[in-house]
C-alpha positions in Angstrom: -22.9 32.0 -4.0 -19.9 34.1 -4.9 -20.1 34.4 -8.7 -23.8 35.5 -8.9 -25.9 37.4 -6.5 -28.7 35.4 -4.9 -31.4 37.3 -7.0 -29.6 36.6 -10.2 -29.5 32.8 -9.8 -33.0 32.3 -11.2 -32.2 34.3 -14.4 -28.8 32.5 -14.8 -30.5 29.1 -14.6 -33.2 30.3 -17.0 -30.6 31.4 -19.5 -28.8 28.0 -19.2 -32.1 26.2 -19.7 -32.8 28.2 -22.9 -29.3 27.6 -24.3 -29.6 23.9 -23.6 -33.0 23.5 -25.2 -32.1 25.5 -28.3 -32.9 23.2 -31.2 -30.0 23.9 -33.6 -28.6 20.4 -34.2 -26.4 20.5 -31.1 -27.0 18.0 -28.4 -25.5 18.6 -24.9 -24.5 15.6 -22.8 -23.5 17.0 -19.4 -22.3 14.0 -17.3 -20.8 12.9 -14.1 -17.8 10.7 -15.0 -18.6 7.0 -14.5 -22.3 7.6 -13.7 -24.3 4.6 -14.9 -27.4 6.8 -15.4 -25.4 9.2 -17.5 -23.9 6.3 -19.5 -27.3 4.8 -20.3 -28.9 8.2 -21.1 -25.9 9.0 -23.4 -26.7 5.9 -25.5 -30.4 6.8 -25.6 -29.7 10.4 -26.6 -27.2 9.5 -29.3 -29.7 7.0 -30.7 -32.4 9.6 -30.8 -30.3 12.5 -32.3 -28.0 10.5 -34.6 -25.2 13.1 -34.6 -22.6 13.3 -37.4 -19.8 13.9 -34.9 -19.2 13.2 -31.2 -17.1 15.6 -29.1 -15.8 14.2 -25.8 -14.0 15.9 -22.9 -10.6 14.2 -23.0 -7.1 15.3 -23.9 -6.6 15.8 -27.6 -3.7 13.4 -27.8 -5.9 10.5 -26.8 -7.3 10.4 -30.4 -4.2 8.4 -31.2 -5.7 5.6 -29.1 -9.1 5.8 -30.6 -8.8 2.8 -33.0 -7.8 0.7 -30.0 -10.6 2.0 -27.8 -13.1 1.1 -30.5 -11.7 -2.3 -31.2 -13.1 -5.7 -30.2 -10.1 -6.8 -28.2 -10.4 -4.3 -25.4 -12.6 -4.5 -22.3 -12.8 -2.0 -19.5 -11.8 -1.0 -16.9 -9.0 0.7 -18.8 -7.1 4.0 -18.4 -5.4 6.4 -20.8 -2.0 7.5 -19.5 -0.4 10.8 -20.3 2.4 12.6 -18.5 2.1 10.5 -15.3 -1.6 11.0 -15.3 -4.4 8.5 -15.7 -7.9 8.9 -17.2 -9.9 5.8 -16.3 -12.8 4.4 -18.3 -15.3 1.9 -16.9 -18.1 0.2 -18.7 -20.4 2.6 -17.0 -18.4 5.6 -18.1 -20.4 7.9 -20.5 -17.2 8.6 -22.4 -16.7 4.8 -23.0 -20.3 4.3 -24.2 -20.1 7.4 -26.5 -16.8 6.1 -28.0 -18.3 2.6 -28.6 -21.5 4.1 -30.1 -19.5 6.2 -32.5 -17.6 3.2 -33.7 -20.8 1.2 -34.2 -22.3 4.0 -36.2 -19.1 5.1 -38.1 -19.3 8.6 -36.6 -16.0 10.5 -36.1 -14.9 11.4 -32.5 -13.0 14.4 -31.4 -11.3 14.7 -28.0 -11.6 18.4 -27.1 -9.7 19.0 -23.9 -6.1 20.3 -23.4 -3.4 17.7 -23.2 -2.1 17.1 -19.7 1.4 18.8 -20.0 -0.1 22.0 -21.4 -2.8 22.2 -18.8 -0.3 21.5 -16.0 1.7 24.5 -17.3 -1.3 26.8 -17.0 -1.8 25.9 -13.4 -0.7 28.1 -10.6 -0.8 25.5 -7.9 2.4 23.8 -8.9 0.6 20.9 -10.6 -1.3 19.5 -7.6 -4.2 18.7 -9.8 -2.0 17.1 -12.4 -3.6 13.6 -12.7 -6.7 12.7 -14.6 -8.5 11.7 -11.4 -8.2 15.3 -10.3 -9.1 16.7 -13.7 -12.3 14.8 -13.6 -12.7 15.3 -9.9 -16.2 15.6 -8.5 -15.1 17.9 -5.7 -16.2 21.1 -7.4 -19.6 19.6 -8.2 -20.4 17.6 -5.1 -18.5 19.9 -2.8 -20.3 23.1 -3.8 -22.5 25.1 -1.3 -25.5 24.2 -3.4 -24.9 20.5 -3.0 -24.3 20.9 0.7 -27.7 22.7 1.1 -29.4 19.9 -0.9 -27.7 17.3 1.4 -29.2 19.0 4.4 -32.7 19.3 2.9 -32.8 15.7 1.7 -31.2 14.3 4.9 -28.4 12.6 3.0 -25.3 11.3 4.8 -22.9 12.3 2.1 -22.7 14.5 -1.0 -22.5 11.4 -3.2 -25.8 10.2 -1.8 -27.3 13.5 -3.0 -26.3 12.6 -6.6 -27.6 9.0 -6.1 -31.0 10.3 -4.9 -31.3 12.9 -7.7 -30.2 10.9 -10.7 -29.2 7.2 -10.2 -32.3 6.2 -8.3 -34.9 8.0 -10.4 -36.6 7.3 -13.8 -36.9 10.1 -16.3 -39.3 10.7 -19.1 -36.5 10.9 -21.7 -32.8 11.3 -22.0 -33.2 15.0 -22.9 -35.2 15.6 -19.7 -32.5 13.7 -17.7 -29.6 15.8 -19.2 -31.5 19.0 -18.7 -31.9 18.2 -15.0 -28.2 17.3 -14.7 -27.2 20.5 -16.4 -29.3 22.7 -14.1 -27.8 20.9 -11.1 -24.3 21.4 -12.4 -25.0 25.1 -13.3 -26.2 25.8 -9.8 -23.1 24.2 -8.4 -20.8 26.1 -10.8 -22.4 29.4 -9.7 -20.8 28.8 -6.2 -17.3 29.2 -7.7 -15.8 32.6 -8.7 -13.7 33.1 -11.8 -10.5 33.3 -9.8 -10.9 29.9 -8.3 -11.8 28.4 -11.8 -8.7 30.0 -13.2 -6.5 28.5 -10.4 -8.0 25.1 -11.0 -7.2 25.3 -14.7 -10.9 25.1 -15.8 -11.0 28.3 -17.8 -8.2 27.5 -20.3 -9.6 24.0 -20.7 -13.1 25.4 -21.5 -11.7 27.8 -24.0 -10.1 24.8 -25.8 -13.5 23.0 -25.7 -15.4 26.0 -27.1 -12.9 26.3 -30.0 -13.4 22.6 -30.9 -17.2 23.0 -30.8 -17.1 26.1 -33.0 -15.0 24.4 -35.6 -17.1 21.2 -35.5 -20.2 23.2 -36.1 -18.6 24.6 -39.3 -18.1 21.1 -40.6 -21.4 19.2 -39.8 -25.0 20.0 -38.9 -25.5 17.7 -36.0 -23.0 17.2 -33.2 -23.1 15.8 -29.7 -20.9 17.3 -26.9 -20.2 15.1 -23.9 -18.4 16.9 -21.1 -18.4 17.0 -17.3 -21.6 18.7 -16.3 -19.6 21.3 -14.4 -18.2 22.6 -17.7 -21.3 22.5 -19.9 -22.8 26.0 -18.9 -19.4 27.6 -19.9 -19.6 26.1 -23.4 -23.0 27.5 -24.6 -21.4 30.6 -26.1 -18.9 28.6 -28.2 -19.9 30.7 -31.3 -18.2 33.8 -29.7 -14.9 32.0 -29.1 -12.1 33.6 -31.1 -9.1 31.5 -29.9 -7.8 28.8 -32.2 -7.6 25.2 -31.2 -4.3 24.7 -29.3 -1.7 22.4 -30.7 -1.9 18.8 -29.4 0.9 16.8 -28.0 0.6 14.8 -31.2 1.9 17.8 -33.1 5.1 18.0 -31.0 8.5 16.9 -32.2 8.6 14.1 -29.5 5.1 12.9 -30.4 6.3 9.3 -30.1 7.1 9.7 -26.4 4.2 8.0 -24.5 4.7 10.6 -21.7 3.6 13.3 -24.1 1.0 11.4 -26.2 -1.0 8.6 -24.6 -0.8 4.9 -23.7 -3.8 2.7 -23.0 -3.3 0.4 -19.9 -5.4 -2.0 -18.0 -7.2 -0.7 -14.9 -9.2 -2.3 -12.1 -12.3 -1.9 -10.0 -10.0 -1.5 -7.0 -8.4 1.6 -8.5 -11.8 3.0 -9.7 -13.2 3.0 -6.1 -13.0 6.3 -4.3 -11.3 4.5 -1.4 -8.2 4.1 -3.6 -7.9 7.9 -3.7 -9.5 8.3 -7.2 -11.2 11.7 -7.0 -13.8 11.0 -9.7 -14.8 7.5 -8.6 -18.3 6.3 -8.2 -18.8 4.2 -5.0 -19.0 0.5 -5.6 -17.8 0.0 -9.3 -19.4 -3.4 -9.7 -22.7 -2.0 -8.5 -22.4 0.8 -11.0 -22.0 -1.8 -13.8 -25.2 -3.6 -12.6 -27.1 -0.3 -12.6 -26.0 0.3 -16.2 -27.0 -3.2 -17.3 -30.4 -2.7 -15.7 -31.1 0.6 -17.4 -30.0 -0.8 -20.8 -32.5 -3.7 -20.8 -34.7 -3.6 -23.8 -37.8 -4.3 -21.7 -37.4 -1.8 -18.8 -37.2 -3.7 -15.6 -39.3 -2.9 -12.6 -37.9 -1.8 -9.2 -38.8 -5.3 -7.9 -36.9 -6.9 -10.7 -33.9 -4.8 -9.9 -34.1 -5.6 -6.2 -34.4 -9.4 -6.9 -31.3 -9.1 -9.2 -29.3 -7.4 -6.5 -30.1 -9.9 -3.8 -29.3 -12.8 -6.2 -25.9 -11.2 -6.9 -25.2 -11.1 -3.1 -26.1 -14.8 -2.7 -28.8 -14.3 0.0 -30.9 -17.2 1.1 -34.6 -17.3 0.3 -35.5 -16.3 3.8 -33.0 -13.4 3.9 -34.3 -12.2 0.5 -37.9 -12.0 1.7 -36.9 -9.8 4.6 -34.7 -7.5 2.6 -37.2 -7.2 -0.4 -40.0 -5.9 1.8 -37.7 -3.6 3.8 -36.0 -2.2 0.6 -39.4 -1.5 -1.1 -40.6 0.4 2.0 -37.3 2.3 2.2 -37.7 3.4 -1.5 -41.2 4.7 -0.7 -40.0 6.6 2.3 -37.1 8.2 0.4 -39.2 8.7 -2.8 -37.0 6.7 -5.0 -38.0 4.8 -8.1 -35.3 2.1 -7.5 -32.8 1.6 -4.7 -29.1 2.6 -4.9 -26.1 1.2 -3.1 -26.7 3.2 0.1 -30.3 1.9 0.3 -29.2 -1.7 -0.3 -26.6 -1.6 2.4 -29.1 0.1 4.8 -31.6 -2.7 4.3 -28.9 -5.4 4.7 -27.8 -3.8 8.0 -31.4 -3.4 9.3 -32.6 -6.9 8.3 -29.6 -9.1 8.8 -26.6 -7.6 10.6 -28.4 -6.5 13.7 -30.3 -9.7 14.0 -27.8 -12.4 13.3 -24.3 -11.1 12.4 -21.6 -8.7 13.5 -20.9 -5.5 11.5 -18.1 -7.4 9.8 -20.8 -9.4 8.0 -21.3 -6.5 5.6 -17.7 -6.7 4.3 -18.3 -9.7 1.9 -21.2 -7.9 0.4 -19.3 -4.6 0.1 -16.6 -6.5 -1.7 -19.1 -7.8 -4.2 -20.4 -4.2 -4.8 -16.8 -3.1 -5.1 -15.9 -5.7 -7.7 -12.6 -7.2 -8.8 -12.7 -6.7 -12.6 -9.5 -6.0 -14.5 -9.5 -4.7 -18.0 -8.3 -6.6 -21.1 -6.0 -5.4 -23.9 -4.5 -7.1 -26.9 -1.1 -8.7 -26.5 2.0 -6.9 -27.6 0.9 -3.3 -27.0 3.5 -0.8 -25.9 3.2 -0.3 -22.2 3.9 2.4 -19.7 7.5 3.3 -18.9 7.2 2.0 -15.4 5.5 -1.3 -16.4 8.0 -1.9 -19.2 11.0 -1.0 -17.0 9.9 -3.4 -14.2 9.1 -6.2 -16.7 12.6 -5.8 -18.2 14.2 -5.9 -14.7 12.1 -9.0 -13.8 13.3 -10.8 -16.9 16.9 -9.6 -16.4 16.8 -11.1 -12.9 15.8 -14.4 -14.4 12.4 -14.4 -12.7 9.4 -16.1 -14.4 6.8 -13.9 -16.1 3.3 -15.5 -16.0 3.3 -18.7 -13.9 3.9 -18.4 -10.1 7.4 -18.9 -9.0 9.7 -19.1 -6.0 13.2 -18.0 -5.4 15.5 -18.8 -2.5 18.4 -16.9 -1.0 21.3 -18.0 1.2 21.7 -14.7 3.0 25.1 -15.6 4.5 26.6 -16.4 1.1 24.9 -14.4 -1.5 26.5 -13.3 -4.8 26.0 -10.1 -6.7 23.3 -11.3 -9.1 21.2 -12.8 -6.2 21.7 -9.6 -4.2 20.3 -7.5 -7.1 17.4 -10.0 -7.6 16.5 -9.7 -3.9 16.7 -5.9 -4.0 14.3 -5.9 -6.9 11.8 -8.1 -5.0 12.2 -5.8 -1.9 11.5 -2.7 -4.0 8.4 -4.2 -5.5 7.2 -5.4 -2.1 7.9 -1.9 -0.6 5.8 -0.1 -3.2 3.0 -2.8 -2.8 3.0 -3.8 -6.5 1.5 -7.1 -5.6 4.2 -9.1 -7.4 6.2 -10.7 -4.6 6.2 -11.4 -0.9 8.6 -13.3 1.4 7.5 -16.6 2.7 7.1 -15.2 6.2 4.7 -12.6 4.9 5.4 -8.8 4.4 6.4 -8.5 8.0 9.6 -10.4 7.4 10.7 -7.7 5.0 9.5 -4.8 7.1 11.2 -6.1 10.2 14.3 -7.9 8.9 15.9 -10.2 11.4 19.7 -9.9 11.6 19.8 -13.6 12.5 18.2 -14.7 9.3 20.2 -17.1 7.3 17.9 -18.2 4.5 14.9 -16.6 2.8 12.3 -17.6 0.3 10.1 -15.4 -1.9 6.9 -16.2 -3.8 6.1 -14.1 -6.9 3.8 -14.0 -9.9 3.3 -11.5 -12.7 -0.4 -10.9 -13.2 -2.6 -8.3 -14.8 -3.2 -6.8 -11.3 0.5 -6.2 -11.0 0.4 -4.1 -14.2 -2.6 -2.2 -12.9 -0.9 -1.4 -9.7 2.3 -0.3 -11.5 0.1 1.8 -13.8 -1.3 3.6 -10.7 2.2 3.9 -9.2 3.5 5.4 -12.4 2.2 8.8 -11.3 5.2 9.0 -9.0 7.8 8.3 -11.7 8.6 6.3 -14.7 11.2 4.1 -13.0 10.8 1.7 -10.0 13.7 3.3 -8.2 12.1 6.7 -8.5 8.7 5.4 -7.3 10.4 3.6 -4.3 12.3 6.7 -3.4 9.2 8.9 -3.5 7.4 6.4 -1.2 10.5 6.2 1.0 10.6 9.9 1.6 6.9 10.1 2.2 6.8 7.4 4.9 6.5 8.7 8.5 9.8 9.3 10.4 8.3 11.0 13.4 10.5 9.2 16.0 13.7 7.2 16.2 12.1 3.8 15.9 10.3 4.7 12.7 13.4 6.2 11.2 15.5 3.2 12.0 12.9 0.8 10.6 12.7 2.9 7.4 16.5 2.9 7.1 16.5 -0.9 7.4 14.0 -1.2 4.6 16.0 1.3 2.5 19.2 -0.7 3.0 17.4 -3.8 1.8 16.5 -1.9 -1.4 19.9 -0.3 -1.7 18.2 3.1 -1.5 19.5 4.2 2.0 21.6 6.9 0.4 18.4 8.8 -0.5 17.3 9.2 3.1 18.4 12.5 4.8 20.8 11.7 7.6 20.7 14.9 9.7 17.1 14.3 11.0 18.1 10.8 12.1 21.1 12.0 14.0 19.0 14.7 15.6 16.5 12.1 16.7 19.3 10.0 18.2 20.6 13.1 20.1 17.1 13.9 21.4 16.2 10.4 22.5 16.3 9.6 26.2 14.3 6.4 26.3 16.7 3.5 27.1 14.4 0.9 25.4 14.2 2.9 22.1 17.9 3.5 22.1 18.7 -0.1 22.9 16.4 -1.5 20.2 17.6 1.0 17.6 21.2 0.3 18.5 20.8 -3.5 18.3 19.0 -3.3 14.9 21.9 -1.2 13.4 24.6 -3.2 15.1 23.3 -6.5 14.0 22.6 -5.3 10.5 26.2 -4.1 10.3 27.4 -7.6 11.0 25.1 -9.3 8.5 26.8 -10.2 5.1 24.0 -8.4 3.2 25.0 -5.1 4.6 28.8 -5.3 5.4 29.6 -2.9 2.6 27.1 -0.2 3.8 28.5 2.5 5.9 26.9 2.1 9.4 29.9 2.8 11.7 29.1 6.4 12.3 25.4 5.6 12.9 25.9 2.9 15.5 28.8 4.9 17.1 26.3 7.8 17.6 23.8 5.4 19.1 26.6 3.9 21.3 27.5 7.3 22.7 23.9 8.2 23.4 23.3 4.9 25.1 26.3 5.5 27.2 24.7 8.6 28.7 21.5 6.6 29.6 22.9 3.3 30.7 21.9 4.1 34.3 18.4 3.1 33.2 19.7 -0.3 32.1 17.5 -2.2 34.6 14.4 -0.9 32.8 15.1 -3.5 30.1 14.3 -7.2 30.2 17.3 -9.2 31.3 17.7 -10.8 27.9 17.6 -7.4 26.1 20.0 -5.9 28.6 22.5 -8.6 28.2 22.4 -8.5 24.4 22.9 -4.8 24.6 25.9 -5.1 26.8 27.5 -7.7 24.5 27.0 -5.4 21.5 28.4 -2.3 23.3 31.4 -4.3 24.4 31.9 -5.6 20.9 32.0 -2.1 19.5 34.3 -0.9 22.2 36.7 -3.7 21.3 36.4 -3.0 17.6 37.3 0.6 18.1 40.0 -0.2 20.7 41.9 3.1 20.7 38.8 5.3 20.7 36.2 3.5 22.8 37.8 0.9 25.0 38.8 3.2 27.9 35.5 5.2 28.0 33.5 1.9 27.9 35.6 0.4 30.7 35.1 3.5 32.8 31.3 3.3 32.1 31.2 -0.3 33.2 33.0 0.5 36.4 30.6 3.4 37.1 27.6 1.1 36.5 28.9 -1.5 38.9 29.8 1.1 41.6 26.8 3.4 41.4 23.8 1.3 40.4 22.0 -1.4 42.2 21.4 -4.4 40.0 19.9 -7.8 40.1 22.5 -10.5 40.8 22.7 -11.9 37.2 23.2 -8.3 35.9 25.8 -7.5 38.5 27.8 -10.6 37.6 27.5 -9.9 33.9 28.8 -6.4 34.3 31.7 -7.7 36.5 32.5 -10.4 33.8 32.7 -7.8 31.0 35.0 -5.6 33.1 37.2 -8.6 33.8 37.3 -9.3 30.1 38.4 -5.8 29.3 41.0 -5.6 32.0 42.4 -9.0 31.4 42.1 -9.9 35.1 41.7 -13.4 36.6 38.1 -14.6 36.4 38.6 -17.0 39.4 37.6 -14.6 42.2 34.4 -13.6 40.4 33.5 -17.3 39.9 34.2 -18.0 43.5 31.5 -15.5 44.4 29.0 -17.5 42.3 29.7 -20.5 44.6 28.5 -18.5 47.6 25.0 -18.0 46.0 22.1 -20.3 46.6 21.2 -23.1 44.2 18.1 -21.3 42.9 20.0 -18.0 42.2 23.0 -19.8 40.7 21.5 -20.8 37.4 20.3 -17.3 36.6 23.8 -16.1 37.3 25.4 -18.9 35.2 23.0 -18.1 32.3 24.0 -14.5 32.4 27.7 -15.3 32.4 27.3 -17.9 29.6 25.4 -15.3 27.6 28.0 -12.5 27.9 31.2 -14.5 28.1 30.4 -17.9 26.5 34.0 -18.6 25.7 34.7 -19.0 29.5 33.1 -22.4 29.2 36.0 -23.5 27.0 38.6 -22.0 29.2 40.0 -23.2 32.5 38.3 -20.4 34.3 36.0 -22.7 36.2 32.6 -21.6 34.6 32.0 -25.1 33.2 32.9 -26.6 36.6 30.3 -24.3 38.2 27.6 -25.4 35.7 28.5 -29.0 36.1 28.4 -28.8 39.9 25.0 -27.0 39.7 23.5 -29.6 37.5 24.7 -32.4 39.8 22.8 -30.8 42.7 19.5 -30.6 40.8 16.7 -33.1 41.5 15.4 -35.0 38.4 12.1 -33.1 38.2 13.9 -29.7 38.6 16.4 -30.8 35.9 13.5 -31.6 33.5 12.1 -28.1 34.2 15.4 -26.5 33.3 15.9 -28.4 30.0 14.2 -25.9 27.7 16.2 -23.0 29.1 19.4 -25.1 28.8 18.6 -26.1 25.2 18.0 -22.5 24.3 21.2 -21.4 26.0 23.4 -23.9 24.2 21.6 -23.5 20.8 23.6 -20.3 20.2 26.8 -22.4 19.9 27.9 -24.2 16.8 28.6 -27.9 16.6 32.4 -27.6 17.1 31.9 -25.5 20.3 29.4 -28.0 21.7 31.7 -30.9 20.8 34.5 -29.3 22.8 32.3 -28.8 25.8 31.2 -32.4 25.8 34.9 -33.5 25.8 35.5 -31.3 28.8 32.5 -32.7 30.6 33.8 -36.2 29.9 37.0 -35.4 31.6 35.4 -33.6 34.5 33.0 -36.5 35.3 35.5 -39.3 34.5 33.1 -40.8 31.9 34.6 -43.8 30.2 32.4 -43.8 27.0 32.5 -40.7 24.7 29.4 -38.7 24.1 28.3 -39.7 20.6 26.0 -36.7 20.2 26.8 -36.2 16.5 25.0 -38.6 14.3 26.9 -39.6 11.2 26.0 -41.3 8.0 22.6 -39.6 7.7 21.0 -39.8 4.2 19.1 -36.9 2.6 15.9 -38.8 3.3 16.8 -39.0 7.0 17.4 -35.2 7.1 14.0 -34.5 5.4 12.2 -36.8 7.8 14.0 -35.1 10.7 12.9 -31.7 9.5 9.3 -32.9 9.1 9.3 -34.3 12.7 10.8 -31.0 13.9 7.9 -29.1 12.3 5.3 -31.5 13.9 7.0 -31.1 17.3 6.9 -27.4 17.0 3.2 -27.4 16.0 2.4 -29.7 19.0 4.3 -27.6 21.5 2.8 -24.4 20.1 -0.7 -25.9 20.6 0.1 -26.9 24.1 1.8 -23.6 25.0 5.2 -25.3 25.4 7.1 -23.5 22.7 9.8 -22.5 25.1 11.2 -26.0 24.5 12.2 -24.8 21.1 14.7 -22.0 20.3 13.7 -19.5 17.7 
């Protein structure tokens, strides 16, 4: 222990004990925030002492929200917001119970902590502890050397389990005895921290502010109760010696109407109260903590067996399962010397009695979700909200999206106007920050991996209390949705080229790509030597640049850089799948033609080099030759004659490659359609049936006009008398709907039978 020598600890704790027990009308309530035992004992102690004033560790500006906190229309979990910081209150929070007790007994309440902006200004760490969750963080208490030693002695798996064993799972003779033990534990933990670390964490100026409030309160009334985090309580005993005045509150500032400086009350949720959400002061399993509080507040104190039966009923166990768990849990409490089981003990018994015998480990998840809870706070309608919540709500309404009932919106991505573009950008931003408001019909993946071939898109959305809660939590990163999205964008991993390209694609959909730094991306392109990564990245950017959604976004320099890097590594082309390689060649040729003067000659030379110096599969060799013929304007006849010399089995793969890279040759008198027609004539019926899915997929890339032209040519080639009436006319809307329904049924059947190759995607 750094602050006190080992031999001085005993005297230090004796002094703290004497100060705590001094009977001078002052009742100390040292607590762990959100502890159900502390909440229940707070009520008992207040009832016993009947103070004339209650002082609570919370920013002074929160007093402005006191009437609302004490009203009948609010229900926790809630959070007070100040300066992008959140101070949650659950039903099992001692602060909440003290506030409600004071209202019921018409006792004034003081909030005695520094306001958030002032405390942030006193920090030397740049504000890393700037949110309420860190101000109330349990890390100094549970992470102390004293707690670590207790953890080892008690055989606990975590520091939180130490607290559970010492306080939540034990019965105490009185509230005064309980708080004495909490204070001594906290004092021993505080002794592990030196004054320099406390100054760096901002504790010392906060405690000075608390002492000043206690001193002034004692001058006004005889009996007061002081509820603070137990870590601070030992530093407050000498309040009478404090000479500093109470600092000015944010309410006293000229901009006191600004909610970022004063406070706003918002709804919160069990999800955000759970430590797994990153809340540094959270108790594990928020719903379980509420049950613990309710059990302690029963007028007729329940027995350990009553508590166990209640828990097992909440979890929905069968009678047989309950019998096994009850006996095991009782024995476990005896072994661990507990008066009643906590959450760790309950889960241990469930695992021992049920999971190992009958279930997989995943069977615990439904029970864990019950312990976690899904409660969301309630507030009166019409209250002013957080800047971020209000801004998003305003944007949602301006985009003509419904607020309240579930809704859907649809986009024609190939013909989208400005208002629809902005509406889609809003939905994309909310999906990106995980606000829980909207998702595309294909699931989140269809936003995160946008398909350049996508023509239409549908989104489902609904404004719910949980959306407000999530936005409230996101508000720590900024007061506007754009700012929050940018912060998340810059914090997403960009460790390789694939991640950077995917992130750029998401940023483009949100119209935030200009905020991503470009230099690291170009460096990743320059450093990348993997043909697959380069190919995939290039195709993503190239296809996006051709999509109407992104035609106005400057991508030429980016795909040109990828084009050049790919050119250096095209010797590895055969490492790609044939389909990927052909698509890549088409895109590279398209860019070379688009930038005729700059890139045509280098690309033609590169093609010639690939043909001359690399060994390729026949389809790839013919595709490369066809692209070179296209660029040079030479006659395709000699190349097609070479196809004739190939075997029947090889010929289709070659034709498929040629139709892929130069599909317009089918409409020309080059002989490609003749080759295809001749090859089909040579096929046996069963072989033709096998090739139908591939042929269907091949021709599905063409539009109706192109296919109609090909059918006319086939009629001439084969001397057919009757025209091919492949286009059905006079279809009603009902016919179309029935056809779409049949198409879906067919796809489902083929998927089930593993024959989805018959359908193009």
